[in-house]
Structure formats: C-alpha cells, structure tokens
C-alpha positions as CSV (number, residue, x, y, z in Angstrom):
1,M,4.2,3.1,1.0
2,L,7.8,4.3,0.7
3,M,9.0,1.6,3.1
4,I,7.2,-1.0,1.0
5,L,8.9,0.3,-2.2
6,A,12.3,0.3,-0.4
7,S,11.7,-3.4,0.5
8,L,10.6,-4.1,-3.0
9,K,13.7,-2.5,-4.4
10,D,15.9,-4.6,-2.1
11,F,14.1,-7.7,-3.2
12,T,14.1,-7.0,-6.9
13,S,17.3,-4.9,-7.0
14,D,15.5,-2.8,-9.7
15,L,12.0,-1.3,-9.5
16,D,11.7,-1.6,-13.3
17,R,11.1,-5.3,-12.6
18,V,7.7,-4.4,-11.0
19,K,5.1,-5.0,-13.7
20,R,2.1,-3.7,-11.6
21,M,0.6,-3.4,-8.2
22,V,-2.1,-6.1,-7.7
23,R,-3.5,-5.4,-4.2
24,L,-3.1,-3.0,-1.3
25,F,-4.4,-3.8,2.2
26,G,-4.4,-1.1,4.8
27,M,-5.4,-1.0,8.5
28,V,-5.8,2.3,10.3
29,N,-5.7,2.6,14.1
30,G,-8.6,5.0,15.0
31,G,-11.0,6.0,17.8
32,P,-14.6,4.8,17.9
33,D,-15.9,7.8,16.1
34,F,-13.4,7.9,13.3
35,R,-14.8,6.7,10.0
36,D,-12.4,8.1,7.3
37,Y,-10.2,5.0,7.1
38,P,-10.3,4.9,3.3
39,K,-9.1,8.5,3.1
40,V,-6.0,7.6,5.1
41,I,-5.2,4.7,2.8
42,D,-5.9,6.8,-0.3
43,G,-2.4,8.4,0.1
44,A,-0.7,5.1,-0.6
45,S,-3.1,4.2,-3.4
46,D,-2.7,7.6,-5.1
47,F,1.1,7.5,-4.8
48,V,1.3,4.1,-6.5
49,C,-1.1,5.2,-9.3
50,E,1.1,8.3,-9.8
51,L,4.3,6.3,-9.8
52,W,3.2,3.6,-12.3
53,G,0.3,5.3,-14.0
54,P,-3.3,4.1,-14.2
55,E,-2.6,1.0,-16.3
56,F,0.0,-0.5,-13.9
57,G,-0.7,1.3,-10.7
58,Q,-4.5,0.6,-10.5
59,H,-5.1,-2.1,-7.9
60,A,-7.6,-3.9,-5.7
61,R,-7.8,-2.4,-2.2
62,T,-9.0,-2.9,1.3
63,A,-9.1,-0.2,3.9
64,I,-10.3,-1.1,7.4
65,G,-10.3,0.5,10.8
66,A,-8.8,-1.1,13.9
67,G,-9.3,-0.4,17.6
68,G,-5.6,-1.0,18.0
69,L,-2.5,-2.1,16.1
70,P,0.8,-3.7,17.2
71,H,3.1,-1.3,19.1
72,D,0.3,1.4,18.8
73,I,1.3,2.1,15.2
74,V,-1.2,4.4,13.3
75,V,-1.2,2.7,9.9
76,E,-0.2,-0.8,8.7
77,I,-0.3,-1.5,5.0
78,N,0.9,-4.4,2.8
79,G,1.0,-4.6,-1.0
80,E,1.1,-7.4,-3.5
81,F,3.0,-6.8,-6.7
82,E,3.6,-8.6,-10.0
83,I,7.3,-9.0,-10.7
84,V,8.9,-9.7,-14.1
85,D,11.7,-12.2,-14.1
86,G,15.0,-10.6,-14.7
C-alpha cells in the first residue's frame, strides 16, 4: 500500500488532492490449504481507513487467492482513487 501511495503522490504531487479511495483489489499467492486471503489484504484496507478516516477511506474491496503470481511475488494489490482537480 505504501508503494501505491508513493505512486499516487508522484501522480498528484500532493496527497491532499486524493478525495477518497474507491476500490482495492488484492491477490495473495498461497498454497492449496491457505484460506486467509482476506486477512492479508486487511492490512492495506485498514491502513487506508486509518489514513483518510472512515468517510474517505472506506472502499469496495476484493481479496482473492492465487496459485502463483508474476515473479513469485506474495501479494499484488491495486487501488482506485478519486482525485480532486488542483
């Protein structure tokens, strides 16, 4: 999530232009018996809600498990944000 925020800051030049988070999509690379994918993505969701509060940090979310992700990464997430013109 920190990498997404860094990219967002580069794009907007000021995180104050972020009005709210709209959606978070997360994929977790796990073994066949692992079922706690949502708990892994909870960290990103909780961080955003803490950062922008419940009014602007609350978002739609998808958390899925994958049998493999590119370059054997453990977690891949992307976020959609509403940006205020500035």
